[in-house]
C-alpha positions in Angstrom: -33.9 56.1 -16.4 -35.7 59.0 -18.2 -35.4 59.3 -21.9 -34.3 62.6 -23.6 -36.9 64.1 -25.9 -36.0 66.0 -29.1 -39.2 68.0 -29.9 -37.8 69.0 -33.4 -37.0 65.4 -34.5 -39.9 65.1 -36.9 -39.1 68.4 -38.5 -35.4 67.6 -38.8 -36.2 64.2 -40.4 -38.0 65.9 -43.3 -34.6 66.9 -44.6 -33.8 63.2 -44.9 -37.0 62.3 -46.8 -39.3 61.4 -43.8 -42.5 63.1 -44.6 -45.4 61.1 -43.3 -44.5 59.8 -39.8 -47.0 62.1 -38.1 -49.9 60.6 -40.1 -49.4 57.2 -38.3 -51.9 56.5 -35.5 -50.1 53.4 -34.4 -52.7 50.8 -35.4 -49.9 48.1 -35.8 -51.0 46.9 -39.2 -47.5 47.4 -40.6 -45.9 45.3 -37.9 -48.5 42.6 -38.3 -48.0 42.3 -42.1 -44.2 42.5 -42.1 -42.6 39.1 -42.7 -39.3 40.3 -41.1 -40.9 41.8 -37.9 -40.5 39.5 -34.8 -41.4 39.7 -31.2 -37.9 40.8 -30.3 -37.5 43.3 -33.1 -41.0 44.6 -33.9 -41.2 47.3 -36.6 -42.1 49.7 -38.2 -44.7 50.6 -35.5 -42.3 50.9 -32.6 -39.8 52.9 -34.6 -42.5 55.4 -35.9 -43.7 55.8 -32.3 -40.1 56.7 -31.3 -40.1 59.3 -34.1 -43.4 60.8 -32.9 -42.2 61.1 -29.3 -38.8 62.6 -30.4 -36.8 59.7 -28.8 -33.4 60.3 -30.5 -31.5 58.0 -28.2 -34.0 55.1 -28.6 -33.6 55.4 -32.4 -29.8 55.4 -32.2 -30.0 52.1 -30.2 -32.6 50.4 -32.5 -31.6 47.7 -35.0 -35.0 47.7 -36.7 -34.4 50.4 -39.3 -31.5 48.3 -40.7 -33.5 45.0 -40.6 -36.1 46.5 -42.9 -35.4 46.0 -46.7 -38.3 48.1 -47.8 -40.3 45.4 -49.6 -43.3 47.8 -49.5 -46.0 45.6 -47.9 -46.4 48.0 -44.9 -46.9 51.0 -47.1 -49.2 49.2 -49.5 -51.6 48.3 -46.7 -51.3 51.3 -44.4 -54.8 52.6 -43.7 -53.5 56.1 -43.1 -51.2 56.3 -46.2 -48.4 57.1 -43.7 -45.9 55.2 -45.9 -44.0 53.4 -43.1 -41.6 51.8 -45.5 -40.4 55.2 -46.8 -40.2 56.4 -43.2 -37.8 53.6 -42.5 -35.8 54.4 -45.6 -35.5 58.1 -44.6 -34.6 57.1 -41.1 -31.7 55.0 -42.4 -30.3 58.2 -44.0 -30.8 60.0 -40.7 -29.1 57.3 -38.7 -26.2 57.2 -41.1 -25.6 60.8 -40.5 -25.9 60.3 -36.7 -23.3 57.6 -36.7 -20.9 59.6 -38.9 -18.7 61.7 -36.6 -17.4 63.8 -39.5 -20.7 65.4 -40.3 -20.2 64.7 -44.1 -23.2 62.3 -44.3 -25.5 65.0 -42.9 -24.3 67.5 -45.4 -24.5 65.1 -48.3 -28.1 64.1 -47.4 -29.5 67.5 -46.5 -27.8 69.8 -49.0 -28.1 69.3 -52.7 -25.5 71.9 -53.2 -23.0 70.1 -51.1 -24.0 66.8 -52.8 -23.3 68.1 -56.3 -20.2 70.1 -55.4 -18.5 67.3 -53.4 -18.8 65.0 -56.4 -17.7 67.6 -58.9 -14.7 68.7 -56.8 -13.5 65.1 -56.4 -14.0 64.5 -60.2 -12.0 67.7 -60.9 -9.2 66.5 -58.6 -8.9 63.2 -60.4 -9.0 64.8 -63.8 -6.4 67.4 -62.8 -4.2 64.6 -61.4 -4.2 62.8 -64.7 -3.6 66.0 -66.7 -0.5 66.7 -64.7 0.9 63.3 -64.0 -0.2 60.9 -66.7 2.4 58.8 -68.6 3.2 58.9 -72.3 0.2 58.4 -74.6 1.4 55.7 -77.0 -0.7 55.8 -80.2 0.5 52.8 -82.3 -1.1 50.4 -79.8 -3.1 50.5 -76.5 -0.7 50.8 -73.7 -2.9 51.7 -70.7 -0.2 50.7 -68.2 2.2 53.2 -69.8 -0.4 56.0 -69.7 -1.6 55.0 -66.1 0.9 52.4 -64.7 -1.1 49.9 -62.6 1.5 49.9 -59.8 0.9 53.7 -59.4 -2.9 53.2 -59.6 -2.6 50.3 -57.1 -0.8 52.5 -54.6 -3.4 55.3 -54.9 -6.1 52.7 -54.6 -4.6 51.2 -51.4 -4.3 54.6 -49.8 -7.9 55.4 -50.7 -9.0 52.0 -49.3 -7.2 52.7 -46.0 -8.7 56.1 -45.7 -12.3 55.0 -46.6 -12.0 51.9 -44.3 -11.0 54.2 -41.4 -14.1 56.4 -41.8 -16.5 53.5 -42.6 -15.3 51.2 -39.8 -15.1 54.0 -37.2 -18.7 54.9 -38.0 -19.7 51.2 -37.9 -18.1 51.0 -34.5 -20.2 54.0 -33.3 -23.3 52.2 -34.6 -22.4 48.9 -33.0 -21.7 50.6 -29.6 -25.2 52.3 -29.8 -27.1 49.2 -30.8 -25.3 47.0 -28.2 -25.9 49.5 -25.4 -29.0 47.5 -24.2 -29.0 43.8 -23.8 -27.1 40.9 -22.2 -24.0 42.2 -20.4 -24.7 45.8 -21.6 -23.9 47.3 -18.2 -20.6 45.5 -17.9 -17.4 47.3 -19.1 -15.6 46.1 -22.1 -12.2 44.8 -21.5 -9.8 41.9 -22.3 -11.8 39.2 -24.0 -15.0 41.2 -23.8 -16.7 43.6 -26.2 -19.8 45.5 -25.2 -20.2 43.3 -22.2 -20.2 40.1 -24.3 -17.3 37.6 -24.5 -15.4 37.7 -27.8 -15.9 33.9 -28.1 -19.6 34.6 -28.7 -18.7 37.0 -31.5 -16.4 34.4 -33.1 -19.0 31.7 -32.7 -21.6 33.7 -34.6 -19.2 35.1 -37.2 -20.7 33.0 -40.0 -23.9 35.0 -39.6 -22.2 38.2 -40.8 -20.7 36.4 -43.8 -24.0 34.8 -44.7 -26.0 38.0 -44.5 -23.3 40.0 -46.3 -23.0 37.8 -49.4 -26.6 36.5 -49.7 -28.8 39.1 -48.0 -30.8 36.1 -46.8 -33.2 38.2 -44.8 -34.3 40.1 -47.9 -35.0 36.8 -49.6 -37.4 35.9 -46.7 -39.8 38.6 -48.0 -42.5 36.3 -49.3 -44.1 37.4 -52.6 -42.8 36.7 -56.1 -42.3 40.4 -56.7 -40.3 40.8 -53.5 -38.1 37.8 -54.4 -37.4 39.4 -57.8 -36.5 42.6 -55.9 -34.1 40.6 -53.8 -32.4 38.9 -56.8 -32.0 42.3 -58.5 -30.6 43.9 -55.4 -28.3 40.9 -54.9 -27.0 41.1 -58.5 -26.2 44.8 -58.1 -24.6 44.4 -54.7 -22.4 41.5 -55.6 -21.6 43.2 -58.9 -20.2 46.4 -57.4 -18.6 44.5 -54.5 -16.6 42.3 -57.0 -15.6 45.2 -59.2 -14.6 47.2 -56.1 -12.2 44.3 -55.1 -10.9 44.0 -58.7 -10.1 47.6 -59.2 -8.9 48.5 -55.7 -7.2 45.3 -54.4 -6.6 43.3 -57.6 -5.7 46.1 -60.1 -2.4 44.6 -61.1 -4.3 41.6 -62.4 -7.4 43.4 -63.7 -5.7 46.3 -65.5 -3.2 44.7 -67.9 -2.4 45.6 -71.5 -2.7 42.0 -72.7 -6.2 40.8 -73.3 -7.2 37.9 -71.2 -8.8 34.8 -72.9 -12.6 34.9 -72.7 -12.7 32.1 -70.1 -10.2 33.7 -67.8 -11.7 34.1 -64.3 -10.7 37.8 -64.0 -12.5 38.6 -67.3 -15.5 36.5 -66.4 -15.8 38.3 -63.0 -15.6 41.6 -64.8 -18.4 40.6 -67.1 -20.6 39.4 -64.2 -20.0 42.6 -62.3 -20.9 44.7 -65.4 -24.0 42.7 -66.0 -25.1 42.8 -62.4 -24.6 46.5 -62.0 -26.2 47.5 -65.4 -29.2 45.2 -65.0 -29.9 46.1 -61.4 -29.5 49.8 -61.9 -31.5 49.9 -65.1 -34.3 47.9 -63.3 -34.2 50.6 -60.6 -34.2 53.4 -63.1 -37.2 52.1 -64.9 -39.1 51.4 -61.6 -38.4 55.0 -60.3 -39.3 56.6 -63.6 -42.6 54.6 -63.9 -43.2 54.6 -60.2 -44.2 51.0 -60.8 -43.9 49.9 -57.1 -44.4 51.5 -53.8 -40.6 51.3 -53.1 -40.0 53.5 -56.2 -42.6 56.1 -55.7 -40.4 58.4 -53.6 -36.7 59.0 -54.6 -34.3 61.1 -52.6 -31.7 63.1 -54.7 -28.9 60.9 -53.3 -30.7 57.8 -54.6 -30.5 59.2 -58.1 -26.9 60.3 -57.6 -25.9 56.8 -56.5 -27.7 55.0 -59.3 -26.5 57.4 -62.1 -22.9 57.3 -61.0 -22.9 53.5 -60.6 -24.4 53.1 -64.0 -21.9 55.5 -65.6 -19.0 53.7 -63.9 -20.1 50.3 -65.3 -20.9 51.8 -68.8 -17.6 53.6 -69.1 -15.8 50.4 -68.0 -17.5 48.6 -70.9 -16.3 51.3 -73.3 -12.8 51.0 -72.1 -12.9 47.2 -72.7 -14.3 47.7 -76.2 -11.8 50.4 -77.2 -9.0 48.1 -76.0 -10.4 45.2 -78.0 -10.7 47.4 -81.1 -7.2 48.8 -80.6 -8.2 52.4 -80.1 -5.5 53.9 -77.9 -6.5 57.6 -77.5 -10.1 56.7 -76.9 -9.0 54.2 -74.3 -6.9 56.8 -72.4 -9.6 59.5 -72.5 -12.4 57.2 -71.5 -10.2 55.8 -68.7 -9.8 59.2 -67.2 -13.6 59.9 -67.5 -14.2 56.5 -65.9 -12.1 57.3 -62.8 -13.6 60.8 -62.6 -16.9 59.1 -62.0 -15.8 56.1 -60.0 -13.5 57.8 -57.5 -16.0 60.5 -56.3 -18.7 57.8 -56.0 -16.4 55.6 -53.8 -15.0 58.5 -51.7 -18.4 59.8 -50.8 -20.8 56.8 -51.0 -18.7 54.1 -49.3 -18.1 55.7 -45.9 -20.8 58.4 -45.8 -23.9 57.4 -47.9 -25.6 54.6 -49.7 -22.8 52.0 -49.6 -22.8 52.1 -45.8 -26.0 50.0 -46.0 -23.9 47.2 -47.4 -22.0 47.0 -44.1 -24.5 48.2 -41.6 -27.3 45.8 -42.5 -25.3 42.5 -42.2 -23.5 43.9 -39.2 -26.7 44.7 -37.3 -28.1 41.2 -38.1 -24.9 39.7 -36.9 -25.0 41.7 -33.6 -28.6 40.7 -33.0 -27.5 37.0 -33.4 -24.6 37.7 -30.9 -27.1 39.2 -28.4 -29.4 36.2 -28.7 -26.5 33.8 -28.2 -25.3 35.7 -25.2 -28.8 35.7 -23.7 -29.0 32.0 -24.0 -25.6 31.6 -22.3 -26.7 33.8 -19.4 -30.0 31.9 -19.1 
């Protein structure tokens, strides 16, 4: 079967931060040095060759861009300074936009105007909503659940969760369908007890792989040097931090947002402290690295990388301020900072979770899980 060629692919990818793919002359050094590249999933060499040939369909079906964690070894040792690690990073942005059926990801990644306006409009909607609908502002004590009743916030959170999950999971399904197109049972139709030509029992059997990769990012930890292990730990801190705080404020808001102050050893309070530390430490580490350009992975920054880091840092920082103003008994400060906090957090969640940087948190472990499923199905067929 002939492959369809897109002659403008390299030009289009420049909008997503892929600048140097044409400099690669396919020596294979990057694939040889990468500790995560295997015989069954070789990269970055193969992927860059697809880019150069304009093979859009092949890229859509390739798991390799998501297996890469951008440790920087390939870029550090590239004899042509083609920066294969950054190429893989830009390609993940491109693929995110290709899997997104709404077109929002493409706009967010390729238009700075849309990026800024989308975040500002969402922030304005949140602020206007509080201006119109907020509860009484009691000033003799902090009464956050009178100003913003947690049962109302919980309902809004659950609606937002349902909408974001719909977009994220529908895009993840499109990615899964593309990646599973080739492999064991790929030509068989999906039906009862079968998904992408593979029995559901195989998916269930390998389910632990998704859980393991999602919560530990084990593959990132396999990158071998001390510097890379530090990078993995920092990334893990940040990822677990914002995952926990997301669950606390979206699913567990009735326990997390209470007017009484929990004891210092209360699990909810401890989880909040861990999340805040993980986010602030991880994001600050990334800020310093990007400003100093201290590592290859920090030499090139897309505008959406900065937007994600800034909004995540501000979300955690304003969360700390709310906590301190509550402890100090400062009601008006608590209410105003709470509104500012949500004007930052909600736009970040609405845009980043289904359409931008947060998709990586689902796509990476999902791809690694699907590759495990493919391997297991191949062994069964053999």
